[in-house]
C-alpha positions as CSV (number, residue, x, y, z in Angstrom):
1,M,99.8,-186.3,101.4
2,S,98.1,-188.0,98.5
3,D,94.3,-188.5,98.7
4,D,95.0,-192.2,97.9
5,N,96.5,-192.5,101.4
6,K,93.5,-190.9,103.2
7,L,91.2,-193.7,104.3
8,A,88.0,-193.9,106.3
9,A,88.3,-196.5,109.1
10,S,85.9,-197.8,111.6
11,V,86.4,-199.2,115.1
12,R,86.3,-203.0,115.2
13,N,84.5,-204.6,118.1
14,S,84.4,-208.3,117.0
15,F,87.5,-210.5,117.0
16,G,88.6,-214.0,116.2
17,K,89.0,-215.8,112.9
18,G,85.3,-216.0,112.2
19,A,84.9,-212.3,112.7
20,A,87.9,-211.5,110.5
21,R,86.5,-213.7,107.7
22,K,83.2,-211.7,107.8
23,I,85.1,-208.4,107.7
24,R,87.0,-209.6,104.6
25,A,83.9,-211.0,103.0
26,A,82.4,-207.5,103.3
27,G,85.3,-206.0,101.3
28,R,87.1,-204.6,104.3
29,I,90.4,-205.5,106.0
30,P,91.0,-205.9,109.8
31,A,93.9,-203.9,111.1
32,V,95.5,-202.9,114.4
33,I,97.1,-199.6,115.4
34,Y,99.7,-199.4,118.1
35,G,102.6,-197.3,119.3
36,H,103.5,-194.1,121.3
37,G,102.4,-195.8,124.5
38,T,98.8,-196.1,123.4
39,E,96.6,-199.1,123.8
40,P,96.3,-201.2,120.6
41,Q,93.3,-200.0,118.6
42,H,91.5,-202.5,116.3
43,V,89.9,-201.1,113.2
44,E,88.5,-202.0,109.8
45,L,89.9,-200.5,106.6
46,P,88.3,-200.2,103.1
47,G,89.7,-203.2,101.1
48,H,90.3,-201.7,97.7
49,Q,91.8,-198.4,98.9
50,T,94.1,-200.2,101.3
51,M,95.3,-202.6,98.7
52,L,96.3,-199.7,96.4
53,A,97.9,-197.7,99.3
54,V,100.1,-200.5,100.5
55,R,101.6,-201.3,97.1
56,K,104.4,-198.8,98.0
57,A,106.8,-199.8,100.8
58,N,106.5,-197.9,104.1
59,A,103.1,-196.3,103.1
60,V,101.9,-193.6,105.5
61,L,98.1,-193.6,105.9
62,E,96.0,-190.8,107.2
63,L,93.0,-192.5,108.8
64,D,89.7,-190.9,109.6
65,I,88.5,-193.1,112.5
66,E,84.9,-192.2,112.9
67,G,85.7,-188.5,112.8
68,K,89.1,-188.6,114.5
69,S,92.2,-188.2,112.4
70,Q,95.2,-190.5,113.0
71,L,98.5,-190.6,111.1
72,T,99.9,-194.1,110.8
73,L,102.8,-196.0,109.1
74,V,102.2,-199.4,107.6
75,K,104.4,-201.8,109.5
76,D,103.3,-205.2,108.2
77,V,100.9,-206.6,105.7
78,Q,99.8,-210.2,106.1
79,R,98.6,-211.9,102.9
80,D,97.1,-215.2,102.0
81,P,100.1,-217.3,100.7
82,V,98.1,-218.6,97.8
83,R,95.6,-215.9,96.7
84,Q,97.8,-213.0,98.0
85,I,94.7,-211.4,99.4
86,I,95.4,-209.0,102.3
87,E,94.3,-210.6,105.5
88,H,95.5,-208.2,108.1
89,V,97.5,-204.9,108.4
90,D,99.7,-203.7,111.3
91,L,100.0,-199.9,111.7
92,I,102.1,-197.8,114.0
93,V,101.1,-194.3,115.2
94,V,103.4,-191.5,113.8
95,K,103.4,-187.8,114.1
96,K,104.3,-185.1,111.6
97,G,107.9,-184.2,111.9
98,E,108.7,-187.5,113.8
99,R,111.7,-189.5,112.5
100,V,111.3,-193.3,112.1
101,H,113.5,-196.3,111.2
102,V,112.5,-197.9,107.9
103,E,113.7,-200.5,105.4
104,V,113.8,-199.0,101.9
105,P,114.2,-201.0,98.6
106,V,117.5,-200.9,96.7
107,H,116.9,-199.9,93.1
108,I,119.6,-200.8,90.5
109,Q,120.0,-198.3,87.7
110,G,122.1,-198.7,84.5
111,E,124.1,-201.6,83.0
112,S,127.5,-202.8,84.1
113,F,130.4,-203.2,81.6
114,S,129.9,-205.6,78.6
115,G,130.3,-209.2,79.5
116,T,129.7,-208.7,83.3
117,I,126.6,-209.1,85.5
118,H,125.7,-207.5,88.8
119,V,124.7,-209.4,91.9
120,T,122.4,-207.7,94.4
121,E,123.5,-208.8,97.9
122,V,120.7,-207.1,99.8
123,A,117.2,-206.0,98.6
124,T,116.7,-203.2,101.2
125,I,118.7,-200.7,103.3
126,R,117.8,-199.3,106.7
127,L,117.4,-195.6,107.0
128,E,116.1,-193.0,109.4
129,A,113.7,-190.5,107.8
130,E,110.9,-188.2,108.6
131,A,107.7,-190.2,108.8
132,T,105.9,-188.1,106.2
133,H,108.9,-188.0,103.8
134,I,110.0,-191.6,103.6
135,P,111.9,-192.2,100.2
136,E,110.4,-194.9,98.0
137,N,113.9,-196.4,97.3
138,V,117.6,-195.7,97.1
139,V,119.4,-195.8,93.8
140,V,122.6,-197.7,93.0
141,N,123.9,-196.6,89.6
142,I,126.0,-199.4,88.1
143,Q,126.4,-197.9,84.6
144,G,129.7,-199.1,83.0
145,A,130.9,-200.7,86.3
146,E,133.7,-203.2,85.6
147,E,134.4,-206.6,87.1
148,G,135.2,-206.5,90.8
149,T,133.4,-203.2,91.4
150,Q,131.6,-203.1,94.7
151,F,128.9,-200.7,95.9
152,L,128.6,-200.3,99.6
153,A,125.9,-198.7,101.7
154,K,128.2,-195.6,102.3
155,D,128.4,-195.1,98.5
156,V,124.7,-194.5,98.1
157,E,123.5,-190.9,97.7
158,L,120.7,-190.8,100.3
159,P,117.6,-188.7,99.7
160,Q,117.5,-185.3,101.5
161,G,116.7,-185.7,105.2
162,A,117.5,-189.4,105.4
163,T,120.4,-190.9,107.3
164,L,121.9,-194.4,107.1
165,I,121.3,-196.8,109.9
166,D,123.0,-199.9,108.4
167,D,126.7,-200.6,108.6
168,P,128.4,-198.2,106.1
169,E,130.5,-201.1,104.8
170,L,127.4,-203.2,104.0
171,L,127.8,-204.7,100.5
172,L,124.8,-203.9,98.4
173,V,125.9,-204.9,94.9
174,H,128.9,-206.2,93.2
175,V,129.9,-206.7,89.5
176,M,131.4,-210.0,88.2
177,V,132.0,-212.0,85.1
178,P,129.5,-214.9,85.0
179,A,130.8,-218.4,85.3
180,A,130.9,-220.6,82.2
181,P,127.6,-222.5,81.6
182,A,127.4,-226.0,83.1
183,E,127.2,-227.6,79.6
184,E,130.6,-226.2,78.6
185,T,132.2,-227.3,81.8
186,A,130.8,-230.8,81.3
187,E,132.0,-230.9,77.7
188,A,135.5,-229.9,78.8
189,A,135.6,-232.7,81.4
190,E,134.4,-235.3,78.9
191,A,137.0,-234.5,76.3
192,P,140.1,-236.0,78.1
193,A,138.0,-239.0,79.1
194,A,137.0,-239.7,75.5
195,A,140.6,-239.6,74.4
196,A,141.8,-242.1,77.0
197,P,140.4,-245.3,75.3
198,A,142.1,-244.4,72.1
199,A,145.5,-244.0,73.8
200,E,145.1,-247.4,75.5
201,A,144.3,-249.1,72.2
202,S,147.5,-247.7,70.6
203,E,149.5,-249.5,73.3
């Protein structure tokens, strides 16, 4: 595991909005750890390190909680809607070798055939993978794909050790020819209308 994902955490004993504000003002982030039948544990995480670690989806953090090691998976990150500052992190307990269900981003690679565009129907795909080997993404290669081509979940080459949870027929991406711009459509509609007065005058 990368050193960037090893964080020193401390037990949190104060709760409520006021306490959370004080924690964030001190450059730390309130978090809760739960799972495996354990009681939820409230901790504080180092702000800057946590911000860097959670940039990647499904980050696994190895926490040193006052001398005790705990492996966790980032389940949810709550941010301020305006400033995008991390306000709270939800973590679940995981163990090495354990398999977990995760949502992994769909990454589009290549360019479809000239004159076409691709439309991404879903941004993530659900997989089961080992907790300490969660793939960063799955790749859909659309290079040279022609109009009407569809890429389904079952078509994706999954990383080693990962298995598909989503419906195999789930549509991820399809290739199409873009519709004519609205201006051109409007001009085409106006052309017959402009000719009508001239026809009436000739009568």
